N, C-alpha and C positions, 0 to 999 in steps of 0.2 A: 840611825834607831841602832842600840849597840845590842848583846845576845839577850840579855836578860830583859830589856824592853820589849825586844821580839819576842818573847818567850812569853811574858805577862802577856800581852795583843794575844798571842793563839790562844792562851789559855782562855781566856775571858771569850772569844771572837766562837769557839767549837763549844763551850761549856752553855753561853746565849744560844747556841741553835741546839745544842742537846735540848733546855729546857721546851722549847718550841716545838721541835719532832718530839720529846714525849706527851706533851699535852694534846698533841694531834693525835697520838697515839690512842691516849686514852678518848677521847672523842671520839673514834673508831671504831674501837672493841665495844666502848659500852654503847653506842646509837642503835636504836631499833629499825631505822628506816634503812633498805638496799643504795639510797641514796649516799648514804654518809660510810655505812660499813662494806658497801663494796667498787661503786663509785669513787669514793674518795673526794667528793664534791664538799671541800674542807679546807678551810687555811686557819693557822695560828700565829698569832705573834707576840712581839715582845719589843716592847718601845720604851723609851726612858717616859721622866714622869708627862714632858712638851709632846709628848706622841710622835716622836721621832721614830722611826721604825731601826731596833737593832738588828733585828734576825724575822725571818717568817720562814715557813715550811713551804714548799712548791708545789702544794696538791693540786690548785685547779687555779692556772694561768691570770684568767679573768679579775681574779681576788686581788692578782700580785701588784696591778697598777693602780687599784681602788682605795687600797686600803690608804694610803700615805693622805688622800685629800679625805677620806674616809675620817681618819684621825685627827684630822685639823678641824672636820664639820664637827665632831662632836663634844671636842672639847672648844669649840665656840658654843656649841647650845650649853654645855653647862655654865658657862659665864655669863652668858646674856638671860638663863633663865634661874640665875643664880642658885644651882643646883650643888647642895654640900656634898661631900664625897669623903665618906668614914671608911676606915677599915673594916672590910667585912661586909662592905657593899658589892653588889655584882649590879650590871646595869647590861638590857635587852633592850634592843632596838632592831629594827626590822625597815623602817624608811628610807628610801633610796637616797631622798634627798638630806639626809643626815652621815648615814653612813654607805652610800652606794648600792651598785649593782640591784635588782630588784627583789620583790617582797620577798620571793622564797628562801631569801640569802639572810637568815637570824646571824644578828649578830650580838654576842654578851661579853662584856667586857670587865676584868676585875683590877681593881687599881691594889698597889703593891705596899705597904708601908715599911718603912725603918725609923727606930726611933718616934714615931710619932710625923714624920715625914715621908708625900707620897714621895717614891722614888721611880716605879716604873707603873707599866701598864701589862696585864696578859689578855692577849684578845684570840675569840674562838670564834667564827664565821662557818654557816654547815649551812646547806641546800633542803630545807626542810620540803618535804612531798606535799604539803601544801598548809596554804595559810586562807583559805574560805573563799570568797569570790565566786564567781555563774559557772564557772568551769574548773572539774577536777585539776590538779595540777598548775594551776591558773597559768595556762599559757592560754588566753584566747584570742583570736585574732578582732574579735568584737568589742572588746574591751576599747574603751574613747579616754577612759582617766583614768589613772591610779586606783581608785577606790574598785574600780569593775575589777581589778586583778585580786582583789583578798581586803585579807585586815590588816590596814597600815597600824604597826606597831611605834609608839613617837619611846622616846629617849624613859626609861623607866626603870626602878630598883625592883628586880625581881627580889633581889636577896638583901635586906634594908641591917648593916650592922649584924650581920650574921643570924639575923632572922627572915625565913621563907617568906614571901609575898603567896603567902596561898591563895587570894583573892583574886592576884593581876596575874597568876594561873590558871587556873579557873573560869576569867572570861578570856583569855587567849585559846581553851582546848575546848570552852563552848560557841567557836567560830571557826572552827575546823572539820572535816569529814570523818578524821582517823585520829582519835585524841591519843591511841595508842601510841603512831609512832609520833606526836609532834612530843607528847610527855617522854618518851624516850627518847627524843634526840635532844630534849630540851635538857633534859637530867644529866645526859651525856659530855652537856657544854659545861655546867658547871658542876659538874660532879667533885671534882677535886675541892671543892668549897662547902658543897651540901654534908661533907660526910662530919663537918662539926658544925654543921649550922646547927644552931638552939631549935628545937623544936617548937611549934605553937602559933 
């Protein structure tokens, strides 16, 4: 590798890392709950169009190993369910069988397009304070199934072609104990996208 190639590689590497770190900083600063703001129980990553991880932040180690498999499951789910992906879409999911870890880890995924071609995904995973269930915090030793732990959010579009899906947001907020925290943390995860969302 010559000097120019090495320099180009370093610029791309550090630039990609900056994107993930910057997204993580925005999520942390805009979140409402202490889980995200103080404990930094979140991770952000940048992938290529096929879900291969380019770079990710290093906040919570458990997310680091799970997202490789999670991205493969996510893209397989999109394909198997024939879900179209458009510029301006933002997906939300916490189903561990799709995206990994547990129900409190809510993941938001945004496709990045260039010249109408999908080139990348920006992914933000954060541990929400509560997602319903029989016990606050969803850490029940009595839960015998996944559904006893809380609300399972299948892969849904929370923003569809630039339009916030308020019906989905209302459904999620109706199933948690502290809607203020859930709304604040959810908004933080797609804050960068909501600024240009068409209201309605």
